[in-house]
N, C-alpha and C positions, 0 to 999 in steps of 0.2 A: 346191162351195166347198172352196178351198185352207186348209190348215191349218198353221200354222207355231209352233214351241215355241222360245222364246229362252231361253238359259241366260246369265246374266252377273252383274255386282255390283250388283243392283239393288233398291232397296227401304232403301237404308241412307243416304239423304239427300247422297250424293256428286254435286255437280254435273256433273261430267264423266261420270259414268256414267250418270245420268239422261239427260243429254243424248245419249249413245249411243242409249239405248233411244227415246227421243222420235224422233230421227232415222231409225231403222230402221223403227219404226211409220210414220212420215210418209212415207218412201221406197215403203214396200210398198204403202201404199193409194193411191199415185200411180199404181202400176201395175195394181192390184185392189182397188177400192174395198171389195169383198165379202170379201175375204180374213180369215180368222179367226186372230186371234195370241194367244198364250198365254206370259206370261212367268215365268219361275222368280223369285220375290221375297221379299225379307225382311219385306215390309210388302204382303201381296197385296191388301188393299182399297184401300190409297192409290194402288199402281200401277195398278190397274183404274180407280178413280175419275180418276186424272190423264189416263191415255192413252187411256180408252175400250176396254180390250182385257182379255181374261182373265188371271188372275194365281193362282198356286197357291204355297204355301209352298215355298220352296226346301229344306228340310229334312223335307218330307213324301213318303217315298220312294214311298209307294203313289200319291199324287196326280201326283208327278212322272211315275211309270210308267204311268199312265192316260193322261196328256196326250200324252207320247211315243208310246204305243202307237198314238193315234187320229191322229197328225199325218202330213203329207206331208214334212216337213223339219224337221230340229232343227238350229238355229243355236247356236255357241258363241261367244258374244262380241257387240259388239266389246270392245276393251280388251285389257289385257294379263293375261289369265287363267290362261296356262300359264307360270307362274313359281314360283319357290321363295324369293324374297325375302320376301314375306308369311308364309309359312310351307309347309313339306312339304303340311300337313294340307289348304291351301287348294288346290293344286296337284291332290292326290287327288281332292277335291271335283269340281273341273270334269272331271276325266278320267272319274270314275265317272258323270257325265251323259252323255259321249259314249258310254262303254261300255253305257249302258242303250239308247240309240240302235242301236248294233252290235247288240245282243241281239235287239231287235226288227226287225233289217234295214232300219233307216230312212236314207234319204238324209241326209246329215251334212255342213253346211259350217261350218269356222271362218270367221267373218265379220269381216274387217277387224280382224285380231288384230295385237298386238305380242306376239312371243314372245321370252319370256326376261325377266330372266336366270334361268339354271337352272344353279346352282353344282355339284349334287352329280351325278357320274356315274350313279349308280342312277335319278335322278330324269330324266336324259336318256334312259335306255332305257326308262322307263316311258311317257314322251311320244310317243318314237318308235314304240313298239309301239301305242300305241292312235292316233295321228293317221295313221299310214301306212294306215289303214284307213278314213279318211273320203273322201267324193267330191270334196271341191271347198275349197281353203284360199286366202282373201284375206288379204293383210297390208297393213299402213298404212305399212310403211317398209322400205327394201332392208336394214337391220341384221338384221331377223326372216327374210328371206329366206337370208342368209349362215349364220345359226343353223340354219335348217332343212336347208340343204345340208350343213353340218358333221356334222349328227346323222344324215344318212342317209336322210332322207325323201324317198321316190323315188314312191310309187304314186298319190298324188293330184294334180290337177292344181292348180298353186301359182301365183297371179298377184299381183304388188304392185299394189295399189289407192291407196286414201287412207282417214283416218278418216271415218267416216260423218257425224261432227258439222259436217264442212265444208259439209254443203248446208243448214246451218241459216241463216235470215235473222235480223238484229239487229231488235230492236223498233223502233217507228217512233219519229219525233222527238217527238212529244208524250210519249210514257213516257219516253223518256232524260231530257227538259227537266224533268219533273215529279220524276224521281229526284234529278236533280243539285241541284234547288230543294231537296227535302227534305233532301240530304245537305250542303247549304249551299256548293256548287260552283257559282261563277258561270260561265256557259255562255262567255264571253269570255276566260277565262285560259287558260294552257296548263299542261298535267298531264303527268306521268310514271306510268303505272299500276305498282303492286309486289305481286306474290303470292309469299308463303313460307309454309312449312309447317312443323310439328315435325319435326327429323329428329334422330335420337339422336347421329349422328356429325358434325354441324356444330357444332364447338367456338367458331368465332369470327364466326358468320354475321351476327349481328345487329349487332356493332360494325363490322366491315367495311361491311356494306351501310349503316349510317347515314352513315359517313364520305363513303361514294360519294354519297348522296342529298344530303348538304349541298354536295357539290362542284357537283352536277348543277344544283341549285337557284341557288346563286349565280354560275355559268357560265352558265345557259340559261334560268334564269328558270321552271323547270318543277316546278310543285307536286306534291310525292310524295301519290299516292292508294293506300292500302292496300285492295287489293281480296280479300276472302275468297271462297274458292271452297268451304271446309268450314269448320263451326263451330269446330273446333280451330286454324283459320290465325289467328284473330282475335287469341289470347294473344300468340302470338310477333310478331305485327304491333306490337301496342302497345308491347312490350318495345323493339322496333327503333325505333320513332317516339319513342320518350322519352329515347332516345340522342342525337337531334338537336336543332340548335339553330336549324332552321329550321321555318317552317310545314308542316303536313301535314294530310290527313284519313284517316281509318279508316272505311270504309264500315259503316254501322250493322247490316247484315245480308247474308246471302248471296242475291244476285237470282237470277231464272230465266234459265237459259241465253242467251234470246233478248236479256234486258235487260243481261246481263253482255256481250254481243257487243257490243251499242249502246254500253255505257261505254267499252269497248275503243276503240271507233271515235272517240272523242273523247279519245284519248290521243295524244299526240306520239309516245310509245315505250312500251315495257313492259319491266320487268324482272320474271323469274318463275322459279319452280321447278317448279310443276305443270304437267303436260302440257297439261291442256285450258285453262288460263289462255292458254298460247301458241297453242293452236290458236284459241281465241276472238280472239286477236289477228290471226292471220294471216288469218282470213275478212274482216275488215276492212282488210287489207293495212297494219297498224300493226307498223312493224318493232321487233324483240325482241331482248333478251339473255337467254337460258338459263341458269339456274344448276343446275349438274347434280348430282343427287342418285340417279340411276338411268339406265342407257344407253338407256332409252326417249326421255329428254330429247334428248340429243345426235344420237340416230336421226332423229328427227323434225326437227329444226333442220339437221342436214346434208341431208335430203330436201328441204327448202324453202329452202336456201341462205341460212340465217340463223346468226347467230353466238353463241356461249357464252363464258362467264367462268370456265371451269374447274369444277371438283370443289366442292361446298359443304364438303368435309371440310377443304380447304385454300386457299378463297376469299381472296383479297385486295381492298381497295378500289381499288388501282392496276389490277388487271386489269378490273373493272368498269368504272371511269371510262373506260379505254383503248376498251373496246369502245363506250361511248355516244359518245367522241369520234369513233370511225370512223362510227358512225351519222350523226350531226349534219353530218359534213363529206360535202356531196353528198347531202343527206337526201332530196331530192325523187326524184333520179335512183334511189336505194336502194328508196324506197317504190313507184316506178313498176315497177321490177324485181319486186318482191313481188307487186304486183297481177297483173302477166302470169304468174308462176308459179301464184298462187291461180287463174287462170282454168282452168290445165290440171288443178291438183289437184281442182278442185270438180267437173269432170267425171270424173275418176277415181273420186271417192267416190259418185256417182251409179252407177258400174257395180255397185257390190256388190250391190243390190238386184235390179237387171236380172240378174246372172250366178245370182242364188238363184232367181229365178222361172224362169230357163231350165232349172237343174237341177229343180225341181219337176217340171216339163213332160216331162222326160226318163225313158226308161226306167231302171230301178234296173241296175245293172252286175251281172251275176252271178244276176239273178233270170229 
């Protein structure tokens, strides 16, 4: 029986990261139903129950070492783990998990990672020193590859694939119909989905976005639906909505990834900050406008050929509405192009698990 340990930002209730773990587990079990998977989690009991896997406390060094010591493959990711925007402490944590794998001479894969941003030269050196010794790196967009090349990472095999969440299927029609009924959203109306998050550097985002949504409602009759991906999203969404003089809805809870993807499929288009809102939208080929607070947002949008309205620190309603007008002109052609792009991307997303399984079966280099 093959054994895999997965390190990531799991057990914190973040929709995007939980969707990553769920996707990795599903893709591995499609290849090998008997594979034993252990995740490092902030809430091991919940993670174990939800995904039917083993889980250990992500801060219990003894349990982590035991799990890694007995595994066939250590996965770091997916997600943007190797970055210092969150903190250097966070970066050092994920590097330390990889170091444990190196200490035990385990096969190690960075799984569909987004690398960076890394602002510190010292942290750049730390990352390069550690990941230059892993066996395989797959990346979810081209910008991460450019960063690795600039850092001088040369030893591992590196491939650009796609985010594992792209293999997730939306919830069925009955489930989505029930959600819309609960949230007071008629199925025969037209909607624009909105996701924003708290961001300390976004000075005027709420006012500018509110003005844009008023314009969009009046011109295109698209009712704004605010879609939280994390508990803290709701507060800033309500503040934005209250600045508008048009109808709107704020969803009452954070729904499961499959449900969120189904909800996105009922939107005409989406305006969003969070990466996995954009990823969920792309799964259903719903055209989107990204609001950039992190380079990973632009990296993903560029990778799939979608537009952004600039950085949230200097956002303007004019730029947002200009991007929406561009989408609405020739809407169905743009949607079809996105559909074709996503067929390719979903195949790339499936490659991650296949490559990981091949790595497990191969002989360890240098042994």
